N, CA, C and O atoms as a Tripos MOL2 file, in Angstrom:
@<TRIPOS>MOLECULE
protein
  256   255    64     0     0
PROTEIN
NO_CHARGES

@<TRIPOS>ATOM
      1 N           0.4680   -0.8440   -0.0530 N.3       1 MET1
      2 CA          0.1440   -0.0890    0.2120 C.3       1 MET1
      3 C           0.6230    1.2740    0.2870 C.2       1 MET1
      4 O           1.3790    1.5670    1.2130 O.2       1 MET1
      5 N           0.1620    2.4670   -0.8760 N.am      2 ALA2
      6 CA          1.7980    3.1850   -1.5060 C.3       2 ALA2
      7 C           1.0570    4.7580   -1.0210 C.2       2 ALA2
      8 O           0.4290    5.5370   -1.7390 O.2       2 ALA2
      9 N           1.3980    4.8810    0.4840 N.am      3 SER3
     10 CA          0.9660    5.8010    0.9660 C.3       3 SER3
     11 C           1.5820    7.5020    0.9570 C.2       3 SER3
     12 O           1.7800    8.2950    1.8780 O.2       3 SER3
     13 N           1.7770    7.6110   -0.6400 N.am      4 GLY4
     14 CA          2.3370    8.8890   -1.0220 C.3       4 GLY4
     15 C           3.3540    9.5880   -0.8570 C.2       4 GLY4
     16 O           3.8360   10.2740   -1.7580 O.2       4 GLY4
     17 N           3.9410    9.4920    0.6180 N.am      5 LEU5
     18 CA          5.4070    9.5410    1.2920 C.3       5 LEU5
     19 C           6.2620    9.2110    1.1370 C.2       5 LEU5
     20 O           7.3730    9.6480    1.4380 O.2       5 LEU5
     21 N           5.9030    8.2390    0.5570 N.am      6 ASP6
     22 CA          7.5070    7.5260    0.0540 C.3       6 ASP6
     23 C           8.4150    8.6680   -0.3100 C.2       6 ASP6
     24 O           9.5360    8.4330    0.1420 O.2       6 ASP6
     25 N           8.3650    9.8400   -0.9680 N.am      7 ASP7
     26 CA          9.1320   10.3680   -2.4830 C.3       7 ASP7
     27 C           9.2050   12.0700   -1.5740 C.2       7 ASP7
     28 O           9.5170   13.1210   -2.1330 O.2       7 ASP7
     29 N           8.7840   11.9130    0.0790 N.am      8 VAL8
     30 CA          8.5120   13.4130    0.2280 C.3       8 VAL8
     31 C          10.1990   12.7470    1.7710 C.2       8 VAL8
     32 O          10.4770   11.6490    2.2550 O.2       8 VAL8
     33 N          10.8740   14.3300    1.9590 N.am      9 ARG9
     34 CA         12.1460   14.0330    2.6350 C.3       9 ARG9
     35 C          11.8390   15.3030    3.2550 C.2       9 ARG9
     36 O          11.4650   16.3610    2.7490 O.2       9 ARG9
     37 N          12.1340   14.8990    4.7550 N.am     10 PHE10
     38 CA         11.6620   16.2170    5.5150 C.3      10 PHE10
     39 C          13.3940   16.5340    5.6210 C.2      10 PHE10
     40 O          14.3220   15.7330    5.5100 O.2      10 PHE10
     41 N          13.4090   17.3890    5.7680 N.am     11 LEU11
     42 CA         14.4760   18.5300    6.4770 C.3      11 LEU11
     43 C          14.4340   18.8410    7.8370 C.2      11 LEU11
     44 O          13.4720   19.5450    8.1440 O.2      11 LEU11
     45 N          15.3200   18.4740    8.9050 N.am     12 THR12
     46 CA         15.1790   19.6060   10.4120 C.3      12 THR12
     47 C          15.1900   21.2250   10.5220 C.2      12 THR12
     48 O          15.5460   21.8140    9.5010 O.2      12 THR12
     49 N          14.8800   21.9100   11.5120 N.am     13 VAL13
     50 CA         15.3030   23.2750   10.9230 C.3      13 VAL13
     51 C          16.7570   23.4200   10.8110 C.2      13 VAL13
     52 O          16.9620   23.9220    9.7050 O.2      13 VAL13
     53 N          17.9190   23.2140   11.4540 N.am     14 ALA14
     54 CA         19.1410   23.4440   11.4510 C.3      14 ALA14
     55 C          19.1510   23.6450    9.8460 C.2      14 ALA14
     56 O          19.2300   24.7180    9.2470 O.2      14 ALA14
     57 N          19.0120   21.8280    9.0810 N.am     15 GLU15
     58 CA         19.2790   21.3910    8.0430 C.3      15 GLU15
     59 C          19.0270   22.8290    7.1960 C.2      15 GLU15
     60 O          19.8510   23.2640    6.3920 O.2      15 GLU15
     61 N          17.5050   23.6180    7.5730 N.am     16 VAL16
     62 CA         17.3020   24.3700    6.8750 C.3      16 VAL16
     63 C          17.8900   25.4790    6.3350 C.2      16 VAL16
     64 O          18.3290   25.8850    5.2580 O.2      16 VAL16
     65 N          17.6500   26.0350    8.1650 N.am     17 ALA17
     66 CA         18.4670   27.7290    8.2980 C.3      17 ALA17
     67 C          19.7800   26.9370    6.8830 C.2      17 ALA17
     68 O          20.3210   27.1650    5.8010 O.2      17 ALA17
     69 N          19.6820   26.1960    7.7060 N.am     18 ASP18
     70 CA         21.7200   26.3840    6.3770 C.3      18 ASP18
     71 C          21.6770   26.2790    4.6760 C.2      18 ASP18
     72 O          22.3140   26.8490    3.7900 O.2      18 ASP18
     73 N          20.6430   25.2980    4.6810 N.am     19 MET19
     74 CA         20.2610   26.0090    2.6940 C.3      19 MET19
     75 C          19.4160   27.0310    2.3200 C.2      19 MET19
     76 O          19.1430   27.1280    1.1230 O.2      19 MET19
     77 N          18.7940   28.0680    3.3680 N.am     20 MET20
     78 CA         18.8100   29.1660    2.8790 C.3      20 MET20
     79 C          20.0470   30.0490    4.0160 C.2      20 MET20
     80 O          19.9700   30.8590    4.9400 O.2      20 MET20
     81 N          20.3960   29.8150    3.7810 N.am     21 ARG21
     82 CA         21.9140   30.8270    4.5660 C.3      21 ARG21
     83 C          21.6540   31.7590    5.4370 C.2      21 ARG21
     84 O          22.3670   32.7610    5.4790 O.2      21 ARG21
     85 N          19.9440   31.4960    6.7980 N.am     22 VAL22
     86 CA         19.4650   32.3820    8.2060 C.3      22 VAL22
     87 C          19.4930   31.8300    9.9340 C.2      22 VAL22
     88 O          19.7340   30.6340   10.1020 O.2      22 VAL22
     89 N          19.4020   32.1560   10.3980 N.am     23 SER23
     90 CA         19.9400   31.5580   12.2420 C.3      23 SER23
     91 C          18.2730   30.3570   11.6820 C.2      23 SER23
     92 O          17.7060   30.4180   10.5910 O.2      23 SER23
     93 N          17.9160   29.4400   12.8290 N.am     24 LYS24
     94 CA         17.8010   28.8020   13.1390 C.3      24 LYS24
     95 C          16.5170   29.4450   13.8510 C.2      24 LYS24
     96 O          15.5150   28.7320   13.8990 O.2      24 LYS24
     97 N          16.4680   30.5000   14.3090 N.am     25 MET25
     98 CA         15.2210   30.9010   14.7500 C.3      25 MET25
     99 C          14.4790   31.6700   13.8960 C.2      25 MET25
    100 O          13.2480   31.6770   13.8880 O.2      25 MET25
    101 N          15.4140   32.5300   12.9430 N.am     26 THR26
    102 CA         14.2650   32.7090   11.2780 C.3      26 THR26
    103 C          13.6990   31.7520   11.0530 C.2      26 THR26
    104 O          12.4900   31.8270   10.8330 O.2      26 THR26
    105 N          14.6070   30.0540   11.0150 N.am     27 VAL27
    106 CA         13.7240   29.0890   10.5400 C.3      27 VAL27
    107 C          11.9990   29.1260   10.9810 C.2      27 VAL27
    108 O          11.0540   29.1930   10.1950 O.2      27 VAL27
    109 N          11.9370   29.0440   12.8100 N.am     28 TYR28
    110 CA         11.6580   28.7600   13.4620 C.3      28 TYR28
    111 C          10.2420   29.9870   13.2910 C.2      28 TYR28
    112 O           9.1430   29.5410   12.9620 O.2      28 TYR28
    113 N          10.3770   31.1680   13.4900 N.am     29 ARG29
    114 CA          9.6590   32.1960   13.3240 C.3      29 ARG29
    115 C           9.4840   31.2700   11.6580 C.2      29 ARG29
    116 O          10.0550   30.2070   11.9040 O.2      29 ARG29
    117 N           9.2790   31.2400   11.0480 N.am     30 MET30
    118 CA          8.0060   31.2550    9.8180 C.3      30 MET30
    119 C           7.8330   30.2420    9.8320 C.2      30 MET30
    120 O           6.9440   30.0940    8.9930 O.2      30 MET30
    121 N           8.2180   28.7150   10.4820 N.am     31 VAL31
    122 CA          6.7490   27.7600   11.1580 C.3      31 VAL31
    123 C           6.1790   28.8180   11.8690 C.2      31 VAL31
    124 O           5.1860   29.1830   11.2380 O.2      31 VAL31
    125 N           6.3390   29.5250   12.9380 N.am     32 HIS32
    126 CA          4.7640   29.6500   13.1980 C.3      32 HIS32
    127 C           4.4100   30.7960   12.7980 C.2      32 HIS32
    128 O           3.9360   31.2390   13.8440 O.2      32 HIS32
    129 N           4.2910   31.6120   12.0360 N.am     33 ALA33
    130 CA          3.8050   32.4530   11.4470 C.3      33 ALA33
    131 C           3.2080   31.6070   10.4570 C.2      33 ALA33
    132 O           2.3940   32.2870    9.8320 O.2      33 ALA33
    133 N           3.2450   30.4910   10.0560 N.am     34 GLY34
    134 CA          2.5900   29.7700    8.7680 C.3      34 GLY34
    135 C           3.1350   29.8530    7.4170 C.2      34 GLY34
    136 O           2.4930   29.2540    6.5540 O.2      34 GLY34
    137 N           4.6540   30.7510    6.8990 N.am     35 GLU35
    138 CA          4.6840   30.5860    5.8660 C.3      35 GLU35
    139 C           5.4240   30.2480    5.7060 C.2      35 GLU35
    140 O           6.1040   30.7850    4.8310 O.2      35 GLU35
    141 N           6.0570   28.8060    6.5600 N.am     36 LEU36
    142 CA          6.8420   27.9220    6.3740 C.3      36 LEU36
    143 C           6.0580   26.1400    6.6320 C.2      36 LEU36
    144 O           6.2270   25.4930    7.6660 O.2      36 LEU36
    145 N           5.4410   25.7770    5.7350 N.am     37 PRO37
    146 CA          4.7400   24.8150    6.5830 C.3      37 PRO37
    147 C           5.8660   24.2760    7.4920 C.2      37 PRO37
    148 O           7.0570   24.5230    7.3050 O.2      37 PRO37
    149 N           5.2370   23.3060    8.7730 N.am     38 ALA38
    150 CA          6.7010   21.9560    9.2290 C.3      38 ALA38
    151 C           5.2710   21.1170   10.0760 C.2      38 ALA38
    152 O           4.1530   21.5940   10.2670 O.2      38 ALA38
    153 N           5.7210   19.9200   10.4180 N.am     39 ILE39
    154 CA          5.5130   18.3560   10.9550 C.3      39 ILE39
    155 C           5.8450   18.5990   12.4360 C.2      39 ILE39
    156 O           7.0150   18.6290   12.8160 O.2      39 ILE39
    157 N           5.0730   18.7280   13.0520 N.am     40 ARG40
    158 CA          5.6730   18.6310   14.3550 C.3      40 ARG40
    159 C           5.7260   16.7020   15.1360 C.2      40 ARG40
    160 O           4.7740   15.9270   15.2250 O.2      40 ARG40
    161 N           7.4030   16.4320   15.6300 N.am     41 PHE41
    162 CA          7.5860   15.2600   16.3290 C.3      41 PHE41
    163 C           8.0000   15.1580   17.3330 C.2      41 PHE41
    164 O           9.2300   15.1620   17.2990 O.2      41 PHE41
    165 N           7.4820   15.0320   18.5650 N.am     42 GLY42
    166 CA          7.2450   16.0420   19.2750 C.3      42 GLY42
    167 C           8.8060   16.9530   20.2650 C.2      42 GLY42
    168 O           9.3250   15.8900   20.6050 O.2      42 GLY42
    169 N           9.3310   17.5460   20.5960 N.am     43 ARG43
    170 CA          9.6340   18.7950   20.4290 C.3      43 ARG43
    171 C          10.2010   19.3740   20.0850 C.2      43 ARG43
    172 O          10.7970   20.2700   20.6820 O.2      43 ARG43
    173 N          10.2690   18.9720   18.4750 N.am     44 SER44
    174 CA         11.2530   19.3230   17.1420 C.3      44 SER44
    175 C           9.7890   19.0920   15.6030 C.2      44 SER44
    176 O           8.8450   18.3030   15.5500 O.2      44 SER44
    177 N          10.2140   20.0950   14.6770 N.am     45 PHE45
    178 CA          9.6070   19.9120   14.4380 C.3      45 PHE45
    179 C          10.9870   19.4810   12.8650 C.2      45 PHE45
    180 O          12.2100   19.4730   12.7230 O.2      45 PHE45
    181 N           9.3070   19.0940   11.7330 N.am     46 ARG46
    182 CA         10.7560   18.0320   10.4230 C.3      46 ARG46
    183 C           9.8370   19.3120    9.6440 C.2      46 ARG46
    184 O           8.7400   19.6390   10.0960 O.2      46 ARG46
    185 N          10.5890   20.1490    8.1120 N.am     47 VAL47
    186 CA         10.3900   20.2800    7.3100 C.3      47 VAL47
    187 C          10.4880   20.0940    5.9530 C.2      47 VAL47
    188 O          11.7060   20.0450    5.7810 O.2      47 VAL47
    189 N           9.6530   19.8810    4.2530 N.am     48 PRO48
    190 CA          8.8860   18.9190    4.0390 C.3      48 PRO48
    191 C          10.6730   19.8350    2.3300 C.2      48 PRO48
    192 O          10.8780   20.9020    1.7510 O.2      48 PRO48
    193 N          10.9020   19.3430    2.3530 N.am     49 GLU49
    194 CA         12.0600   20.0100    1.7340 C.3      49 GLU49
    195 C          11.0430   21.5040   -0.1690 C.2      49 GLU49
    196 O          11.1840   22.6170   -0.6740 O.2      49 GLU49
    197 N          10.3180   20.4200   -0.2730 N.am     50 SER50
    198 CA          9.6060   21.3670   -0.9670 C.3      50 SER50
    199 C           8.8790   22.0670   -0.8780 C.2      50 SER50
    200 O           8.0680   22.7610   -1.4920 O.2      50 SER50
    201 N           9.3650   21.7510    0.2910 N.am     51 ALA51
    202 CA          8.5510   23.6220    0.4080 C.3      51 ALA51
    203 C           9.4080   24.2430    1.1400 C.2      51 ALA51
    204 O           8.8880   24.9930    1.9660 O.2      51 ALA51
    205 N          10.4420   24.2060    1.1390 N.am     52 VAL52
    206 CA         11.8080   25.3110    1.9370 C.3      52 VAL52
    207 C          11.6010   24.9940    0.2510 C.2      52 VAL52
    208 O          10.7510   25.7960   -0.1370 O.2      52 VAL52
    209 N          12.0210   24.1990   -0.7970 N.am     53 ALA53
    210 CA         12.6570   25.0640   -2.1610 C.3      53 ALA53
    211 C          10.7030   26.3800   -2.8070 C.2      53 ALA53
    212 O          10.5190   27.4530   -3.3810 O.2      53 ALA53
    213 N           9.5210   24.8870   -1.9590 N.am     54 GLN54
    214 CA          9.1350   26.4240   -2.3040 C.3      54 GLN54
    215 C           9.6550   28.0940   -2.2510 C.2      54 GLN54
    216 O           9.8520   29.0210   -3.0380 O.2      54 GLN54
    217 N           9.7190   27.8590   -1.0380 N.am     55 VAL55
    218 CA          9.3640   29.3570   -0.1630 C.3      55 VAL55
    219 C          10.5070   30.2860   -1.1310 C.2      55 VAL55
    220 O          10.4050   31.3610   -1.7220 O.2      55 VAL55
    221 N          11.8620   29.0840   -0.9310 N.am     56 ILE56
    222 CA         12.8650   29.9120   -1.7300 C.3      56 ILE56
    223 C          12.9900   30.7330   -3.0270 C.2      56 ILE56
    224 O          13.7850   31.6460   -3.2470 O.2      56 ILE56
    225 N          11.7080   30.0450   -4.1320 N.am     57 SER57
    226 CA         11.8030   30.7680   -5.4340 C.3      57 SER57
    227 C          11.0240   31.3650   -5.1190 C.2      57 SER57
    228 O          11.5640   32.4680   -5.2070 O.2      57 SER57
    229 N           9.2400   31.6980   -4.4860 N.am     58 SER58
    230 CA          8.9780   32.7620   -4.2320 C.3      58 SER58
    231 C           9.7920   33.7040   -3.7040 C.2      58 SER58
    232 O           9.2220   33.5830   -2.6200 O.2      58 SER58
    233 N          10.2620   34.1830   -3.5760 N.am     59 HIS59
    234 CA         11.0290   35.0480   -2.5450 C.3      59 HIS59
    235 C          11.5100   34.5540   -3.8320 C.2      59 HIS59
    236 O          10.6750   33.8070   -4.3400 O.2      59 HIS59
    237 N          12.4080   34.6860   -4.4340 N.am     60 VAL60
    238 CA         13.2970   34.9680   -5.4520 C.3      60 VAL60
    239 C          12.2240   35.6350   -6.6560 C.2      60 VAL60
    240 O          12.3730   36.6220   -7.3770 O.2      60 VAL60
    241 N          11.0390   34.6100   -6.5370 N.am     61 ALA61
    242 CA         10.2790   35.4800   -7.9780 C.3      61 ALA61
    243 C           9.8520   37.0530   -7.9620 C.2      61 ALA61
    244 O           9.6790   37.7850   -8.9360 O.2      61 ALA61
    245 N           9.7080   37.4250   -6.3020 N.am     62 ASP62
    246 CA          9.0300   38.7970   -6.1030 C.3      62 ASP62
    247 C           9.9890   39.5970   -5.6700 C.2      62 ASP62
    248 O           9.6630   40.7760   -5.5260 O.2      62 ASP62
    249 N          11.7670   39.1090   -5.2630 N.am     63 THR63
    250 CA         12.7290   40.7230   -5.2080 C.3      63 THR63
    251 C          12.5010   40.4610   -7.7630 C.2      63 THR63
    252 O          12.7180   41.4630   -8.4440 O.2      63 THR63
    253 N          12.1910   39.3990   -8.3220 N.am     64 ALA64
    254 CA         12.7850   39.9640   -9.7420 C.3      64 ALA64
    255 C          12.0490   41.3620  -10.4220 C.2      64 ALA64
    256 O          12.4620   41.8210  -11.4870 O.2      64 ALA64
@<TRIPOS>BOND
     1     1     2 1
     2     2     3 1
     3     3     4 2
     4     3     5 am
     5     5     6 1
     6     6     7 1
     7     7     8 2
     8     7     9 am
     9     9    10 1
    10    10    11 1
    11    11    12 2
    12    11    13 am
    13    13    14 1
    14    14    15 1
    15    15    16 2
    16    15    17 am
    17    17    18 1
    18    18    19 1
    19    19    20 2
    20    19    21 am
    21    21    22 1
    22    22    23 1
    23    23    24 2
    24    23    25 am
    25    25    26 1
    26    26    27 1
    27    27    28 2
    28    27    29 am
    29    29    30 1
    30    30    31 1
    31    31    32 2
    32    31    33 am
    33    33    34 1
    34    34    35 1
    35    35    36 2
    36    35    37 am
    37    37    38 1
    38    38    39 1
    39    39    40 2
    40    39    41 am
    41    41    42 1
    42    42    43 1
    43    43    44 2
    44    43    45 am
    45    45    46 1
    46    46    47 1
    47    47    48 2
    48    47    49 am
    49    49    50 1
    50    50    51 1
    51    51    52 2
    52    51    53 am
    53    53    54 1
    54    54    55 1
    55    55    56 2
    56    55    57 am
    57    57    58 1
    58    58    59 1
    59    59    60 2
    60    59    61 am
    61    61    62 1
    62    62    63 1
    63    63    64 2
    64    63    65 am
    65    65    66 1
    66    66    67 1
    67    67    68 2
    68    67    69 am
    69    69    70 1
    70    70    71 1
    71    71    72 2
    72    71    73 am
    73    73    74 1
    74    74    75 1
    75    75    76 2
    76    75    77 am
    77    77    78 1
    78    78    79 1
    79    79    80 2
    80    79    81 am
    81    81    82 1
    82    82    83 1
    83    83    84 2
    84    83    85 am
    85    85    86 1
    86    86    87 1
    87    87    88 2
    88    87    89 am
    89    89    90 1
    90    90    91 1
    91    91    92 2
    92    91    93 am
    93    93    94 1
    94    94    95 1
    95    95    96 2
    96    95    97 am
    97    97    98 1
    98    98    99 1
    99    99   100 2
   100    99   101 am
   101   101   102 1
   102   102   103 1
   103   103   104 2
   104   103   105 am
   105   105   106 1
   106   106   107 1
   107   107   108 2
   108   107   109 am
   109   109   110 1
   110   110   111 1
   111   111   112 2
   112   111   113 am
   113   113   114 1
   114   114   115 1
   115   115   116 2
   116   115   117 am
   117   117   118 1
   118   118   119 1
   119   119   120 2
   120   119   121 am
   121   121   122 1
   122   122   123 1
   123   123   124 2
   124   123   125 am
   125   125   126 1
   126   126   127 1
   127   127   128 2
   128   127   129 am
   129   129   130 1
   130   130   131 1
   131   131   132 2
   132   131   133 am
   133   133   134 1
   134   134   135 1
   135   135   136 2
   136   135   137 am
   137   137   138 1
   138   138   139 1
   139   139   140 2
   140   139   141 am
   141   141   142 1
   142   142   143 1
   143   143   144 2
   144   143   145 am
   145   145   146 1
   146   146   147 1
   147   147   148 2
   148   147   149 am
   149   149   150 1
   150   150   151 1
   151   151   152 2
   152   151   153 am
   153   153   154 1
   154   154   155 1
   155   155   156 2
   156   155   157 am
   157   157   158 1
   158   158   159 1
   159   159   160 2
   160   159   161 am
   161   161   162 1
   162   162   163 1
   163   163   164 2
   164   163   165 am
   165   165   166 1
   166   166   167 1
   167   167   168 2
   168   167   169 am
   169   169   170 1
   170   170   171 1
   171   171   172 2
   172   171   173 am
   173   173   174 1
   174   174   175 1
   175   175   176 2
   176   175   177 am
   177   177   178 1
   178   178   179 1
   179   179   180 2
   180   179   181 am
   181   181   182 1
   182   182   183 1
   183   183   184 2
   184   183   185 am
   185   185   186 1
   186   186   187 1
   187   187   188 2
   188   187   189 am
   189   189   190 1
   190   190   191 1
   191   191   192 2
   192   191   193 am
   193   193   194 1
   194   194   195 1
   195   195   196 2
   196   195   197 am
   197   197   198 1
   198   198   199 1
   199   199   200 2
   200   199   201 am
   201   201   202 1
   202   202   203 1
   203   203   204 2
   204   203   205 am
   205   205   206 1
   206   206   207 1
   207   207   208 2
   208   207   209 am
   209   209   210 1
   210   210   211 1
   211   211   212 2
   212   211   213 am
   213   213   214 1
   214   214   215 1
   215   215   216 2
   216   215   217 am
   217   217   218 1
   218   218   219 1
   219   219   220 2
   220   219   221 am
   221   221   222 1
   222   222   223 1
   223   223   224 2
   224   223   225 am
   225   225   226 1
   226   226   227 1
   227   227   228 2
   228   227   229 am
   229   229   230 1
   230   230   231 1
   231   231   232 2
   232   231   233 am
   233   233   234 1
   234   234   235 1
   235   235   236 2
   236   235   237 am
   237   237   238 1
   238   238   239 1
   239   239   240 2
   240   239   241 am
   241   241   242 1
   242   242   243 1
   243   243   244 2
   244   243   245 am
   245   245   246 1
   246   246   247 1
   247   247   248 2
   248   247   249 am
   249   249   250 1
   250   250   251 1
   251   251   252 2
   252   251   253 am
   253   253   254 1
   254   254   255 1
   255   255   256 2
@<TRIPOS>SUBSTRUCTURE
     1 MET1         2 RESIDUE 1 A MET
     2 ALA2         6 RESIDUE 1 A ALA
     3 SER3        10 RESIDUE 1 A SER
     4 GLY4        14 RESIDUE 1 A GLY
     5 LEU5        18 RESIDUE 1 A LEU
     6 ASP6        22 RESIDUE 1 A ASP
     7 ASP7        26 RESIDUE 1 A ASP
     8 VAL8        30 RESIDUE 1 A VAL
     9 ARG9        34 RESIDUE 1 A ARG
    10 PHE10       38 RESIDUE 1 A PHE
    11 LEU11       42 RESIDUE 1 A LEU
    12 THR12       46 RESIDUE 1 A THR
    13 VAL13       50 RESIDUE 1 A VAL
    14 ALA14       54 RESIDUE 1 A ALA
    15 GLU15       58 RESIDUE 1 A GLU
    16 VAL16       62 RESIDUE 1 A VAL
    17 ALA17       66 RESIDUE 1 A ALA
    18 ASP18       70 RESIDUE 1 A ASP
    19 MET19       74 RESIDUE 1 A MET
    20 MET20       78 RESIDUE 1 A MET
    21 ARG21       82 RESIDUE 1 A ARG
    22 VAL22       86 RESIDUE 1 A VAL
    23 SER23       90 RESIDUE 1 A SER
    24 LYS24       94 RESIDUE 1 A LYS
    25 MET25       98 RESIDUE 1 A MET
    26 THR26      102 RESIDUE 1 A THR
    27 VAL27      106 RESIDUE 1 A VAL
    28 TYR28      110 RESIDUE 1 A TYR
    29 ARG29      114 RESIDUE 1 A ARG
    30 MET30      118 RESIDUE 1 A MET
    31 VAL31      122 RESIDUE 1 A VAL
    32 HIS32      126 RESIDUE 1 A HIS
    33 ALA33      130 RESIDUE 1 A ALA
    34 GLY34      134 RESIDUE 1 A GLY
    35 GLU35      138 RESIDUE 1 A GLU
    36 LEU36      142 RESIDUE 1 A LEU
    37 PRO37      146 RESIDUE 1 A PRO
    38 ALA38      150 RESIDUE 1 A ALA
    39 ILE39      154 RESIDUE 1 A ILE
    40 ARG40      158 RESIDUE 1 A ARG
    41 PHE41      162 RESIDUE 1 A PHE
    42 GLY42      166 RESIDUE 1 A GLY
    43 ARG43      170 RESIDUE 1 A ARG
    44 SER44      174 RESIDUE 1 A SER
    45 PHE45      178 RESIDUE 1 A PHE
    46 ARG46      182 RESIDUE 1 A ARG
    47 VAL47      186 RESIDUE 1 A VAL
    48 PRO48      190 RESIDUE 1 A PRO
    49 GLU49      194 RESIDUE 1 A GLU
    50 SER50      198 RESIDUE 1 A SER
    51 ALA51      202 RESIDUE 1 A ALA
    52 VAL52      206 RESIDUE 1 A VAL
    53 ALA53      210 RESIDUE 1 A ALA
    54 GLN54      214 RESIDUE 1 A GLN
    55 VAL55      218 RESIDUE 1 A VAL
    56 ILE56      222 RESIDUE 1 A ILE
    57 SER57      226 RESIDUE 1 A SER
    58 SER58      230 RESIDUE 1 A SER
    59 HIS59      234 RESIDUE 1 A HIS
    60 VAL60      238 RESIDUE 1 A VAL
    61 ALA61      242 RESIDUE 1 A ALA
    62 ASP62      246 RESIDUE 1 A ASP
    63 THR63      250 RESIDUE 1 A THR
    64 ALA64      254 RESIDUE 1 A ALA
């Protein structure tokens, strides 16, 4: 039975911060503001890699 999550890759807040070249606190603020979708596992968050790519591309498109 395929769950549809087979191809989804989740990133930690630290990995997202490194990709976006911002602080971890900035990533947490984006998650809490609803700008960046995330899933909470216990006390930590995981962010779908596709969501990070979408946020980055939407901000790049805004400045162009």
